[in-house]
C-alpha angles and dihedrals in degrees: 000000000000118000126211089259091053090055091050093249125129113247091247091055090053091050090050091050090052092045092055108085119226117253093261089048091053090057092051091045090050092050090049091050090049090053091049090048091051091050091049091049090050090051090049091050091049091049091049090050091051090048090051091051091051091048091050091050091049092049091047091051090049091049091050091051091049090049091052091050092047091050091049091050092047091050092049091049091048091051091048091050091049092049090048091051092049091049091051091051092050 
């Protein structure tokens, strides 16, 4: 087996030649990277969907709390109005 030195190449040149994929290998590598990118994009979309769900739940909880407070205020005002009316009648 010939070494890089036997071929007249420097060892670093031989390493670079091995590191460079062949043209067919580039295509496979590209396809693999595309698959990985698609998987990453799917994970991002899923994470965004989960985040949206959590935000919706938080907003719904806040809306429910505001509704409770509004109902309590309305009830208090109604009771005050009723008391005022009873005091005027007396």
